[in-house]
N, C-alpha and C positions, 0 to 999 in steps of 0.2 A: 696026914698032916693035921695036927690039933689047931683049930682056929682060935687065935687069941681073944681073950675076953673082950678087949677093946673093940675088935673088928667086929666080933658077934654082935655086940651091943649096938654097933654102927649099922650093920646090917638090917637088925631088927628095926631100928628106928626108921632105915628108908623103906622097908616093907610096910611097915604099919603106916607109914605117912602117904605111901601110894594107894594103900586101901582106903584111907580116911578121904584123900583127894578124890578116888573113883567113886567112893560112896556119896561124897558131898555133890560131885558133878552129875550123878544119876537121880539124886535126889531134886537138885535145880532144874534139871531138864524135865523131870516128871512133873513138878510144880509150875514150870513157865512154858513147857511145850507140850505136845501130845504124842511125842514119840513113842513112849511106852504105854499108851492108855489104849484101852481096846475102845471098838466104836461104842460100846454101851458106856464105857466110862467117859469118854471124850463128850458123848452127847449129853450126859447128865452134867458134866462139868459147865457146859454152856447153857443148859435148860435151866438150871439153878441160878443163873445170872438173869433171868426174865425179870423178877422183881425190881431189879436196878431201874427199870424205865420209869419208876415212880419219883427217883431222884430230881427229875425235872421239875417236880411239884415243890422242890424245897424253896422257901421263901427267906429273904434276907432277914438279918437280925433287927433291923429297925421295925421292919414289918410285923414281925412276930411281937415285938415290944408294943407296937400299936394295938394289935389284937388283944392282948393281955389287959393293956390299960382300959380298952373299950369295955372289957368283961366287968371291970370294977369300979369305973368312974361314969359320971354322966356327962354327956356331950352334946355340943350342937353342930349342925351341919348346913352350910351355905354354899348351895351349888347351882350351876347354870349348863345347860346342853343347847348346843347350836348346830344347825345344819350346815356342813362345811362345803359340800358339793353334792350334785345329783345329775342324773342323765335320764332322759325319757320318763319323768314322773309328772313334773309340772315346771311352769318357769322358774328359773334359778333365782331370779330378781325377787319373786315372791317368797320362795322358801329360804331365802338367805336372811330374811327379815324375822322369820319365826324362831323363838327361842323357848326353852322350859326354865323356869326358876324353881329350886327346891330349897325351902328354909324346913328344918328339922331338929328334933331334939329326941335323946334317947338314954334309957336307964335300963342297960341289960340286965342288971342285978335284980331289978324289980319286974323284969319283963314288960316293960312299956315303952312305947314310941309315939310320937306324932311327927307326920311330915305333910307340909303344905305344899302343894305342886300347882303352879300355875302355867299355863301356855299363851304366850303373846305374840302379836304381830306389831312391831314397832311399839308404839305405846298403848295398842289395844289388846285388853285382854279377851282371848278366846274361850278359855275354859279354866276352871279351878277345881281343886278338890283336895280332900284331907284324908291321908292314909293313916291309920292308927292301928296300935296293937296294945292290948290290955291282957296280959297273962296268955291263955290260949284262945283268946278272941281276936281275929283280924277283921278290918272293915275299912270301908272307904265312904266318904260323904261329899257329895256335891250338889248344892241347890239347884243346878241345871238338870240333874237328873231324879233326885228324890228329896223329900223333906226330912230324911233322917239317915242314920248310918246303916248302911247295908253290910252285914257282917256274917262271917262263918266261923264256927268253932272248930279248932284243930283237933278233933276226935271223931272216930265214925266216918271218916270220909268216903270210905267204900260205899257204905249205905248212902251217904248224900248223893254221891255221883249217880248211883243207881236210880234214885229218886228223881235227878235231872235228866236221865235217859242219855247220859254222856257214852258215846263210843268206848268200848273196852274199859268200861267202868270198873269191871272186877280186877283191873290192873292198877287202880288208884290205891295208894297205901292207906291204912286207917288213919295214919298221923304222919305229917311232913316233918321231917327232921331236918334241921339246920346242917349244912355239910361241915363236917370238922375232920379235915384231911389226916391230922395225927391220930385222932381216935381210930379212924377207919383203918389205917396202916398199922396199928400198934398190935403187936403179937407178944403175949406172955412167954415166960420160959415153959411153962407146962404144956401150952398150945403148941409150941414150937416142937416139942418132944412127940405129941401127938401127930403133928402134920408130918414129922419124919417117917413115923410108920406108914403112912400113906405112900410116901415117895418110894419107900422100901418094896411095898406090894408093887408098884409100877415098875420099879427097877427089875425085881426078881420074875415077874410074871411073864414079862414080854420075851420069847425066845431070842437068841443072839441073830438068828436069821432076819428079825424085823428091823435090825439097826443097818444102816448103810452109810458110806461116805463117799464125798465127792470132793477130791483135792483141789480142783479148779473150777469153782462156782462164781461166775462174774454176776454181780448184782448192782442195781443203780437205786440210790437214794437221794431224792430232791437234786436230781441231775448229776451225782456224783458216783462215779463208777468205783467198785471195790472188787479186788480179786480175794475171793474167801474161800475157806474150806467148809463145807456143809455137812452136817450130821443128821440123818433122818430117822425117826422110829416111825415105822408104818404097821397098822394093825388091820387085819381083815375085819369083816363084820362079826365073825365068830370071836375072835381074838379080843376086839373090842367090847363085845357083849360080855365075855367072861371076866374081863377086867373091871368093867363097870358093876357087874354083880359082886365081885370081891370088894370093891370099894364100898359100895352101898351097904352090903352086909355088915361090914366093920362100923361104919358110920352110925347106922341105926342102933347099934350097942354101944356108942361112944358119946357119952352126956357132954363130955367137954368140947369136942369137936362139933357135935350139933348146937351147942349153945355158941361157939365160936361163930358157925356159919350165920345162924339166925340173927346174931346181934350185928354182924357186920352188913346183912341185907337191910336190917332196919335202918342203920345210919345210912344206907343207899336209896331210902324210900321206896324198897320193894312192897308188894302187897303181903297180905296176910298168910298166902302159901306159903312164903320163903320166910317170914318173921316169926311164926309160930312153930315151936318145935314140934309138937304133936301132929300138927298138919302136914309138916315138911317130912316128917318121918313116915307119915303114912304114904306120901307122894313117892318116896324113895322105895318102901317096900312094894308099891303098886308096880314101879318101874322094875324092880327084881323080877316079879312074877311075869311080866310083859316079856321082858328079855329071855326068861327061861323057856317060855313058850315059843318066842320066835326072835332068835339071835339077829335076825337081819334087820330088826328095828334099830340097831345100834349103828349100822352103816359103818362104811370103811373111814378110817382116822389115820391122819399122818400129821407129824410135828417135825418141822426142819428148823435147825438153828445154824446159823451162818457166823463163823468165827473170823474175825480179822483182827490181827494183833493181840491174839489171846483174850479178845473181847467177843462178846455175843452183840452184833451189831442190827441182827434181824432174826425175826421168828414168824414162821408162816405155818399156819394150822389150817387143815383141811378137813372138813368134815362133810361127806358126800358133796352138795353142790354149793357149798358155802367155804369161802377161803377168807381167813384174817391173817393180814400181814401186819406185824408189829416191827417198827425200825427205831434203833435207839442210838443215837449219836452225842457222846459226850467227850468232845476234845477240841482241838484248835479250830476244827472245822464247824464247831457249833454245839449247843447244848439243847436238842430237841427231840421229841417222839412224835413219830407218825403212826397212824392206823388207818389201814384200809380194809373196808369190809365189802367184799364181792360175793354176789349170788347171781344165780343164773336167772335171766329174764328179769332182773330187778337193778335199779340204779346203783351206781357205786358209791360209797360214802368214805370220804376222806376226812380225817381229822388230825390236825396238828397242834401240838402243845410245844411252845418254846420259851426257854428262859435265856435272853441275852442281856447280860449286866444289869439286872434288875427291872428290865422290861420284859413282862410276861405276856404272851401271844396264845390264844386260843382261836383256831379257825375251824369251822365244820363245814363241809362242802359236798354237795350231792350233785352227781353227773349223771343226767339222763340223755343219753345220746349225745346231742350237740347242745342240749340246755343245762346251763349251770346255775345253780342255786346255793348261796353260801352266805355265812355270817361270821364275822371275824371280830375279836374282842383284843385290843392292845392296852395293857394298863402299866402304869408305874407310879411310884409315890415319890414325893420331894419333901423335905423338913424332917424334923425329929419331934419325938413326943417330949423330950426334955425341953425343947425351946417352945412348945405347944403351937407349931406353925406347919402341921401336918397339912398337906394337899394331895388329893388324888386326882389322877389324870385318866380319862378312859377315851379312846377312840373306837368307835363301832361302825364296821364297813358291812353294807348288806348289797347282796347281788341277787336279783329275782330276774333270770333270763337277761333280757336286755336293759331292765331297770336297775340301776345302782343308786345307792345313796350312803353318804357319810355323815356320823354324828360326832360331836366332840363334847365330852362332858368334863367339867373341871369342878371341885369343890374344896373347901376348907373345913377342917376339923377342930373345934376349939373344945377342950376339956375345962369345964365349969360346973360349979355348984349351982348357979342361977339360971336354972332351965324353965322354971315357972311350973305351973300345974298341968298333968296329963289329962286327956280325955277320959272320961268315964265310960266305959262301953256297957252298962248294964242299965241306962235309964230308959224311959218309955220311947223315946224316938232312936231306938236300936233294934233292926229287924235281923234276928239271928235265923238265917234259913235253914239250919239243921233242924229246927224245931217245927217247920211247916211240913204238913201232908203233902203227899206227891202232887195232887190236883191243884192245890192252892200254890204250892211251889212253882210249878210250871206256869201257871197264870201269872204270878208274880215277876218271875224271871222274863217271860215275854213282854210285859209291860216295860220293864227295865231296858230290855233290849232295843225296843223300838225307840225309847226316850233317848238312848246313847245313839242310835242311827240318826235320829233326827237332830240332835246337836252336832254331831260330826258333819252330816252333809251341809247342814244351815251355815254352821261357822266356817267350813270350808269355802263355801260358796260367797261368803262375805268378803274373803279376800281373794276371790277370783280362781280358786280351785275347785274342779269337779270331782267329787269323790264318790265312790261305790260304797253302800252299805257295809259297816264292819260285820253285821250279823245278818243270816238269811232270814 
């Protein structure tokens, strides 16, 4: 029996409609669930979400406006810091009378700044100094310490640290760079394309057997429990060695990625081993040869990503006896990132970065058995640039075993052209310590340390506090 054209047309529409609905359903399930993903595919889906931890560093529009305005306008700062509470340090009635006043002026465009700092107890001045910047010269002056400015030049700092016999001087960068989050996180289109090539190497080189899945992995983040699905990539020493060799061999031939790495390391104030392309290239080539001779040097490696509601909320990286755990929560339960660093026979280090409706918190804590040492910064800003009434508010909490102390700092920023003259850091009463020979430098620094200790102890005793020397 021949099907009528209208019925045929209707059936075809039904068939194609079913196919389209089925295809869309499959696509949605693939994009929003892991039903059709391999362990490898699901692992990379959540591993590629790791950079989202940096979202917690995002600042409010008004704060961004403030920073841009500071870059192009002169302004003054008027601030005060007080001790708000303390335990097991000194009599709180004495500490509560101590405050620090800051009066400053800044011209970032001209790279100049002067800040006068005084520490007082009631109406008695205990200490005062001026901190100044002039281009790449940074220094301080206090008549209680020396009769001129003590200055360092922001260049060749590794050499200066070595002359000063500082511990781990080789890790000091040649130049200190100011932290610029946006510049550090910026990635160009061509850099992204090159980075994708390295992701492909990792994706393709690790065998399917290196991936595993756990459907019911219960984890805890800041006291909150989560039922997650975890995906793990685990490599033996040999597999890890082969992967590192492949990545380094490609990197040493890739000028774009080498420039990308060294420029980011420079912004993060790493030393010359990581900020100079030729030096880093040599280090990578040396690492390649070492791994070829002894693959066990690479050590076992594993990275586990924990999925909760289609989001990576935790990443655990294990390299031999070191474990790095990064937790990232950005929902109704909070907006924060925690980082835990664990190493065998070493204190555990916990870092927490939080953004709670414009209040930014950074806490670093070291747990050594039952002894806790930590420092916490809590910052927020009020006012607007347009109304020229910006105020910064900062709380600092310090724990040193059984000793605790809290500081509160508040300042007002005023944008104005009437800031006056800045200190010239090139006159005869400026001691640029970079220019001293090692013997003279060490003698000079010992004299300054002794004078600082003397002022610190003497002024502490004048208000009834017994203080140990700041320097040995």
